[in-house]
C-alpha positions as a Markdown table, in Angstrom:
| # | Residue | x | y | z |
|---|---|---|---|---|
| 1 | Unk | 52.2 | -33.4 | 38.6 |
| 2 | Unk | 53.3 | -36.1 | 40.9 |
| 3 | Unk | 55.3 | -39.1 | 39.6 |
| 4 | Unk | 53.9 | -42.4 | 40.7 |
| 5 | Unk | 57.2 | -44.2 | 40.4 |
| 6 | Unk | 60.0 | -43.2 | 42.7 |
| 7 | Unk | 62.8 | -40.7 | 41.9 |
| 8 | Unk | 65.4 | -42.4 | 39.6 |
| 9 | Unk | 62.9 | -43.3 | 36.9 |
| 10 | Unk | 63.1 | -41.0 | 33.9 |
| 11 | Unk | 60.2 | -38.5 | 34.0 |
| 12 | Unk | 59.3 | -39.6 | 30.4 |
| 13 | Unk | 58.9 | -43.2 | 31.6 |
| 14 | Unk | 57.1 | -42.5 | 34.9 |
| 15 | Unk | 53.4 | -42.5 | 35.3 |
| 16 | Unk | 52.3 | -39.1 | 36.6 |
| 17 | Unk | 49.1 | -37.7 | 38.2 |
| 18 | Unk | 47.6 | -34.3 | 38.4 |
| 19 | Unk | 46.7 | -33.1 | 41.0 |
| 20 | Unk | 48.9 | -34.8 | 43.5 |
| 21 | Unk | 47.3 | -37.7 | 45.3 |
| 22 | Unk | 49.7 | -38.3 | 48.2 |
| 23 | Unk | 51.9 | -35.3 | 48.9 |
| 24 | Unk | 50.8 | -33.4 | 52.0 |
| 25 | Unk | 49.6 | -29.7 | 51.6 |
| 26 | Unk | 52.7 | -28.4 | 53.3 |
| 27 | Unk | 55.0 | -30.0 | 50.7 |
| 28 | Unk | 52.8 | -28.8 | 47.9 |
| 29 | Unk | 52.8 | -25.2 | 49.2 |
| 30 | Unk | 56.6 | -25.3 | 49.4 |
| 31 | Unk | 56.8 | -26.6 | 45.8 |
| 32 | Unk | 54.5 | -23.8 | 44.7 |
| 33 | Unk | 56.5 | -21.2 | 46.6 |
| 34 | Unk | 59.8 | -22.4 | 45.2 |
| 35 | Unk | 58.4 | -22.5 | 41.6 |
| 36 | Unk | 57.3 | -18.9 | 41.8 |
| 37 | Unk | 60.6 | -17.7 | 43.3 |
| 38 | Unk | 62.6 | -19.5 | 40.6 |
| 39 | Unk | 60.5 | -18.2 | 37.8 |
| 40 | Unk | 60.8 | -14.6 | 39.0 |
| 41 | Unk | 64.5 | -14.8 | 39.7 |
| 42 | Unk | 65.3 | -16.4 | 36.3 |
| 43 | Unk | 63.0 | -13.9 | 34.5 |
| 44 | Unk | 61.3 | -16.7 | 32.5 |
| 45 | Unk | 58.7 | -15.4 | 30.1 |
| 46 | Unk | 56.7 | -18.3 | 28.8 |
| 47 | Unk | 56.9 | -21.9 | 30.0 |
| 48 | Unk | 59.3 | -23.4 | 32.6 |
| 49 | Unk | 59.9 | -27.0 | 33.6 |
| 50 | Unk | 61.1 | -27.9 | 37.1 |
| 51 | Unk | 61.6 | -31.3 | 38.7 |
| 52 | Unk | 61.5 | -31.7 | 42.4 |
| 53 | Unk | 62.3 | -34.7 | 44.7 |
| 54 | Unk | 60.7 | -35.1 | 48.1 |
| 55 | Unk | 62.4 | -37.2 | 50.8 |
| 56 | Unk | 61.1 | -37.4 | 54.3 |
| 57 | Unk | 59.2 | -34.1 | 53.9 |
| 58 | Unk | 62.3 | -32.2 | 52.5 |
| 59 | Unk | 61.9 | -30.7 | 49.1 |
| 60 | Unk | 64.9 | -30.8 | 46.7 |
| 61 | Unk | 65.2 | -29.0 | 43.3 |
| 62 | Unk | 66.6 | -31.4 | 40.8 |
| 63 | Unk | 66.6 | -29.2 | 37.7 |
| 64 | Unk | 65.1 | -26.1 | 36.2 |
| 65 | Unk | 64.6 | -25.8 | 32.4 |
| 66 | Unk | 63.4 | -22.5 | 30.9 |
| 67 | Unk | 61.4 | -24.3 | 28.2 |
| 68 | Unk | 58.3 | -26.4 | 27.5 |
| 69 | Unk | 58.3 | -30.1 | 28.2 |
| 70 | Unk | 56.6 | -33.1 | 26.6 |
| 71 | Unk | 53.9 | -33.0 | 29.4 |
| 72 | Unk | 52.5 | -29.6 | 28.4 |
| 73 | Unk | 49.7 | -31.1 | 26.1 |
| 74 | Unk | 48.8 | -33.5 | 28.9 |
| 75 | Unk | 48.6 | -30.8 | 31.5 |
| 76 | Unk | 46.6 | -28.6 | 29.1 |
| 77 | Unk | 44.0 | -31.5 | 28.7 |
| 78 | Unk | 43.9 | -32.0 | 32.4 |
| 79 | Unk | 43.2 | -28.4 | 33.4 |
| 80 | Unk | 41.3 | -27.3 | 30.3 |
| 81 | Unk | 43.6 | -24.5 | 29.2 |
| 82 | Unk | 45.8 | -24.3 | 26.0 |
| 83 | Unk | 49.1 | -23.7 | 27.8 |
| 84 | Unk | 51.4 | -23.7 | 24.7 |
| 85 | Unk | 49.1 | -21.1 | 23.1 |
| 86 | Unk | 49.0 | -18.9 | 26.2 |
| 87 | Unk | 52.8 | -19.1 | 26.7 |
| 88 | Unk | 53.4 | -18.2 | 23.0 |
| 89 | Unk | 51.2 | -15.1 | 23.4 |
| 90 | Unk | 53.0 | -14.1 | 26.6 |
| 91 | Unk | 56.4 | -14.5 | 24.8 |
| 92 | Unk | 55.1 | -12.1 | 22.1 |
| 93 | Unk | 54.2 | -9.4 | 24.6 |
| 94 | Unk | 50.8 | -10.2 | 26.1 |
| 95 | Unk | 50.3 | -10.2 | 29.9 |
| 96 | Unk | 48.5 | -13.0 | 31.8 |
| 97 | Unk | 46.0 | -10.5 | 33.0 |
| 98 | Unk | 45.2 | -9.6 | 29.4 |
| 99 | Unk | 44.7 | -13.3 | 28.6 |
| 100 | Unk | 42.5 | -13.9 | 31.6 |
| 101 | Unk | 44.8 | -16.5 | 33.1 |
| 102 | Unk | 46.0 | -15.3 | 36.5 |
| 103 | Unk | 45.2 | -18.1 | 39.0 |
| 104 | Unk | 46.3 | -21.7 | 39.4 |
| 105 | Unk | 43.8 | -24.3 | 38.3 |
| 106 | Unk | 43.5 | -27.4 | 40.5 |
| 107 | Unk | 41.1 | -29.7 | 38.9 |
| 108 | Unk | 38.5 | -31.7 | 40.9 |
| 109 | Unk | 39.2 | -34.8 | 38.8 |
| 110 | Unk | 42.4 | -36.8 | 38.4 |
| 111 | Unk | 44.4 | -37.2 | 35.2 |
| 112 | Unk | 47.0 | -39.9 | 34.9 |
| 113 | Unk | 49.7 | -40.0 | 32.2 |
| 114 | Unk | 51.1 | -43.5 | 31.5 |
| 115 | Unk | 54.1 | -44.2 | 29.3 |
| 116 | Unk | 53.9 | -46.6 | 26.3 |
| 117 | Unk | 56.9 | -48.8 | 25.7 |
| 118 | Unk | 58.2 | -50.7 | 22.7 |
| 119 | Unk | 59.4 | -53.7 | 24.7 |
| 120 | Unk | 57.1 | -56.2 | 22.8 |
| 121 | Unk | 59.0 | -55.4 | 19.6 |
| 122 | Unk | 62.3 | -56.4 | 21.3 |
| 123 | Unk | 62.0 | -59.9 | 22.8 |
| 124 | Unk | 64.4 | -60.5 | 25.7 |
| 125 | Unk | 64.7 | -56.9 | 26.7 |
| 126 | Unk | 64.4 | -56.2 | 30.4 |
| 127 | Unk | 61.5 | -53.9 | 31.1 |
| 128 | Unk | 63.0 | -52.5 | 34.3 |
| 129 | Unk | 62.8 | -48.7 | 34.4 |
| 130 | Unk | 65.7 | -46.4 | 35.3 |
| 131 | Unk | 67.2 | -43.0 | 34.5 |
| 132 | Unk | 67.5 | -43.8 | 30.7 |
| 133 | Unk | 64.3 | -43.0 | 28.9 |
| 134 | Unk | 62.8 | -46.0 | 27.1 |
| 135 | Unk | 59.2 | -45.0 | 26.3 |
| 136 | Unk | 58.0 | -44.1 | 22.8 |
| 137 | Unk | 54.6 | -42.6 | 23.6 |
| 138 | Unk | 52.1 | -41.9 | 26.3 |
| 139 | Unk | 48.4 | -42.2 | 27.1 |
| 140 | Unk | 46.0 | -40.5 | 29.5 |
| 141 | Unk | 43.3 | -41.8 | 31.9 |
| 142 | Unk | 40.9 | -39.4 | 33.5 |
| 143 | Unk | 38.2 | -39.8 | 36.2 |
| 144 | Unk | 36.8 | -38.4 | 39.5 |
| 145 | Unk | 39.0 | -40.8 | 41.5 |
| 146 | Unk | 42.8 | -41.5 | 41.3 |
| 147 | Unk | 42.2 | -45.3 | 41.2 |
| 148 | Unk | 39.8 | -45.1 | 38.3 |
| 149 | Unk | 42.0 | -42.7 | 36.4 |
| 150 | Unk | 45.0 | -44.9 | 36.9 |
| 151 | Unk | 43.1 | -48.0 | 35.8 |
| 152 | Unk | 42.0 | -46.3 | 32.6 |
| 153 | Unk | 45.6 | -45.3 | 31.9 |
| 154 | Unk | 46.6 | -49.0 | 32.1 |
| 155 | Unk | 43.7 | -49.9 | 29.8 |
| 156 | Unk | 45.0 | -47.4 | 27.2 |
| 157 | Unk | 48.7 | -48.5 | 27.6 |
| 158 | Unk | 47.8 | -52.2 | 27.7 |
| 159 | Unk | 47.7 | -54.7 | 29.2 |
| 160 | Unk | 44.8 | -53.7 | 31.5 |
| 161 | Unk | 44.7 | -54.5 | 35.2 |
| 162 | Unk | 43.0 | -57.8 | 36.1 |
| 163 | Unk | 39.8 | -57.9 | 38.3 |
| 164 | Unk | 40.4 | -61.5 | 39.4 |
| 165 | Unk | 42.8 | -64.4 | 39.2 |
| 166 | Unk | 46.3 | -65.3 | 40.5 |
| 167 | Unk | 49.0 | -62.7 | 41.3 |
| 168 | Unk | 52.7 | -63.4 | 41.5 |
| 169 | Unk | 54.2 | -61.2 | 44.2 |
| 170 | Unk | 58.0 | -61.2 | 44.7 |
| 171 | Unk | 59.9 | -58.3 | 46.2 |
| 172 | Unk | 63.4 | -57.4 | 47.4 |
| 173 | Unk | 64.1 | -57.4 | 51.1 |
| 174 | Unk | 63.7 | -53.7 | 51.6 |
| 175 | Unk | 60.1 | -53.9 | 50.2 |
| 176 | Unk | 59.0 | -56.8 | 52.3 |
| 177 | Unk | 56.9 | -54.7 | 54.7 |
| 178 | Unk | 55.2 | -53.1 | 51.7 |
| 179 | Unk | 54.5 | -56.6 | 50.3 |
| 180 | Unk | 52.5 | -57.4 | 53.4 |
| 181 | Unk | 50.3 | -54.4 | 52.9 |
| 182 | Unk | 49.9 | -55.2 | 49.2 |
| 183 | Unk | 49.2 | -58.9 | 49.9 |
| 184 | Unk | 46.5 | -58.0 | 52.5 |
| 185 | Unk | 44.8 | -55.7 | 50.0 |
| 186 | Unk | 44.9 | -58.3 | 47.2 |
| 187 | Unk | 43.7 | -61.1 | 49.4 |
| 188 | Unk | 40.7 | -58.9 | 50.5 |
| 189 | Unk | 39.8 | -58.4 | 46.9 |
| 190 | Unk | 39.7 | -62.2 | 46.4 |
| 191 | Unk | 43.0 | -62.7 | 44.5 |
| 192 | Unk | 45.1 | -65.9 | 44.9 |
| 193 | Unk | 48.7 | -65.1 | 45.7 |
| 194 | Unk | 51.7 | -67.1 | 44.7 |
| 195 | Unk | 55.2 | -65.9 | 45.6 |
| 196 | Unk | 58.9 | -66.6 | 45.9 |
| 197 | Unk | 59.9 | -68.3 | 49.1 |
| 198 | Unk | 61.3 | -65.2 | 50.9 |
| 199 | Unk | 58.2 | -63.1 | 50.2 |
| 200 | Unk | 55.9 | -66.0 | 50.8 |
| 201 | Unk | 57.4 | -66.5 | 54.3 |
| 202 | Unk | 56.8 | -62.8 | 55.1 |
| 203 | Unk | 53.2 | -63.0 | 53.9 |
| 204 | Unk | 52.5 | -66.2 | 55.7 |
| 205 | Unk | 53.9 | -64.7 | 59.0 |
| 206 | Unk | 51.4 | -61.9 | 58.6 |
| 207 | Unk | 48.5 | -64.4 | 58.2 |
| 208 | Unk | 48.0 | -63.9 | 54.4 |
| 209 | Unk | 47.3 | -67.1 | 52.4 |
| 210 | Unk | 50.1 | -67.6 | 49.9 |
| 211 | Unk | 51.5 | -70.5 | 47.8 |
| 212 | Unk | 55.3 | -70.5 | 47.6 |
| 213 | Unk | 56.9 | -71.3 | 44.2 |
| 214 | Unk | 60.2 | -72.8 | 43.3 |
| 215 | Unk | 62.9 | -70.6 | 41.8 |
| 216 | Unk | 63.5 | -71.1 | 38.1 |
| 217 | Unk | 66.8 | -72.7 | 38.9 |
| 218 | Unk | 65.2 | -75.1 | 41.5 |
| 219 | Unk | 62.9 | -76.9 | 39.1 |
| 220 | Unk | 59.2 | -76.9 | 38.1 |
| 221 | Unk | 56.5 | -75.8 | 38.3 |
| 222 | Unk | 57.7 | -72.3 | 38.6 |
| 223 | Unk | 56.2 | -68.9 | 37.9 |
| 224 | Unk | 57.3 | -69.0 | 34.2 |
| 225 | Unk | 55.4 | -72.3 | 33.8 |
| 226 | Unk | 52.3 | -70.7 | 35.4 |
| 227 | Unk | 52.5 | -67.6 | 33.1 |
| 228 | Unk | 52.8 | -69.8 | 30.0 |
| 229 | Unk | 49.8 | -71.7 | 31.1 |
| 230 | Unk | 47.9 | -68.4 | 31.5 |
| 231 | Unk | 47.4 | -68.9 | 35.2 |
| 232 | Unk | 48.9 | -65.6 | 36.3 |
| 233 | Unk | 47.0 | -62.3 | 35.8 |
| 234 | Unk | 49.5 | -59.8 | 37.3 |
| 235 | Unk | 53.2 | -59.8 | 38.2 |
| 236 | Unk | 54.6 | -57.6 | 40.9 |
| 237 | Unk | 58.4 | -58.0 | 40.9 |
| 238 | Unk | 60.8 | -55.4 | 42.4 |
| 239 | Unk | 64.5 | -55.9 | 41.5 |
| 240 | Unk | 66.7 | -57.5 | 44.1 |
| 241 | Unk | 70.1 | -56.7 | 42.6 |
| 242 | Unk | 72.7 | -58.3 | 40.4 |
| 243 | Unk | 72.6 | -61.8 | 42.0 |
| 244 | Unk | 68.9 | -62.4 | 41.3 |
| 245 | Unk | 68.8 | -60.3 | 38.1 |
| 246 | Unk | 69.0 | -63.2 | 35.6 |
| 247 | Unk | 65.8 | -64.9 | 36.9 |
| 248 | Unk | 64.0 | -61.6 | 37.4 |
| 249 | Unk | 64.7 | -60.7 | 33.7 |
| 250 | Unk | 63.3 | -64.1 | 32.6 |
| 251 | Unk | 60.2 | -63.5 | 34.7 |
| 252 | Unk | 59.6 | -60.0 | 33.4 |
| 253 | Unk | 60.2 | -60.8 | 29.8 |
| 254 | Unk | 58.0 | -63.9 | 29.9 |
| 255 | Unk | 55.2 | -61.7 | 31.4 |
| 256 | Unk | 55.7 | -59.2 | 28.6 |
| 257 | Unk | 55.5 | -62.0 | 25.9 |
| 258 | Unk | 52.3 | -63.4 | 27.5 |
| 259 | Unk | 50.8 | -59.8 | 27.8 |
| 260 | Unk | 50.5 | -60.0 | 31.5 |
| 261 | Unk | 50.7 | -56.6 | 33.3 |
| 262 | Unk | 54.0 | -56.2 | 35.3 |
| 263 | Unk | 54.7 | -53.8 | 38.1 |
| 264 | Unk | 58.4 | -53.3 | 39.0 |
| 265 | Unk | 58.0 | -50.7 | 41.8 |
| 266 | Unk | 56.0 | -50.7 | 45.0 |
| 267 | Unk | 54.5 | -47.4 | 44.1 |
| 268 | Unk | 53.1 | -48.7 | 40.8 |
| 269 | Unk | 51.9 | -51.9 | 42.6 |
| 270 | Unk | 50.0 | -49.8 | 45.2 |
| 271 | Unk | 48.5 | -47.6 | 42.4 |
| 272 | Unk | 47.4 | -50.8 | 40.7 |
| 273 | Unk | 45.8 | -52.1 | 43.8 |
| 274 | Unk | 43.9 | -48.9 | 44.2 |
| 275 | Unk | 42.9 | -49.0 | 40.5 |
| 276 | Unk | 41.6 | -52.6 | 40.8 |
| 277 | Unk | 39.7 | -51.7 | 44.0 |
| 278 | Unk | 38.1 | -48.7 | 42.4 |
| 279 | Unk | 37.0 | -50.7 | 39.3 |
| 280 | Unk | 35.5 | -53.4 | 41.5 |
| 281 | Unk | 33.6 | -50.9 | 43.6 |
| 282 | Unk | 32.4 | -48.4 | 41.0 |
| 283 | Unk | 32.8 | -50.0 | 37.6 |
| 284 | Unk | 33.9 | -48.2 | 34.4 |
| 285 | Unk | 32.2 | -45.0 | 33.1 |
| 286 | Unk | 33.1 | -42.7 | 30.3 |
| 287 | Unk | 32.7 | -38.9 | 29.9 |
| 288 | Unk | 33.9 | -36.6 | 27.1 |
| 289 | Unk | 36.9 | -34.5 | 28.0 |
| 290 | Unk | 34.9 | -31.3 | 27.5 |
| 291 | Unk | 32.4 | -32.4 | 30.2 |
| 292 | Unk | 35.2 | -32.3 | 32.8 |
| 293 | Unk | 35.8 | -28.6 | 32.0 |
| 294 | Unk | 32.3 | -27.4 | 31.3 |
């Protein structure tokens, strides 16, 4: 499974996709090779949970746990095999060959796990994700394309991704180049973009139509006013550090109260863009889980 959020977000809080949608084959082969080597060296009989990080093509092992993880039921649904049952029988003495499970299953469809959070029950809580796990549940979206699977996962987790309207886009300096790419894609889909002054300047320089907004401390109208007036359909806001943190928290908590979807990482924003594009191009369809494995 590939995390959609970057390393540093707890695995229980990160959206995940199986199979990987962006890692190059060379990296996947190295992960597969390292997994087999670690399992054999540790003598694990049953299930094993490994977390890897990839930076600039280099694969790092973060941790290895000789146990099951909370994602086993999700992976079982994604590949159509009862992994916990198979593992329990292996632990009791059966071999994988006897159980008829000797090759890796790489599904032709995409399955996305999205975390469900209790933030709505705690007004004023910052929804920013980090190494401390905050989720209390998870949902699954499944489809032939990554974009549609991701969009379905957002529908299940709520609130769903918008298909039109106005998007507030404000990112930290290190994400400005990514904001241009996002802004271009959103503009091509017909969204109106409003932004903080710094991000708006970057978008305007790239030829992307954008309306700059006042900061909360500078007066009104600002993004909180627009959200309360139900004029914003999606918020993309990556954290800029302690100095801007107070206003960012207000923006994110207001979006939560108004049930407006919020993306706090570029990776999640890009996945959302792909989800919206897929929904616009192909529409929504539903198949039974059994049909994917028949």
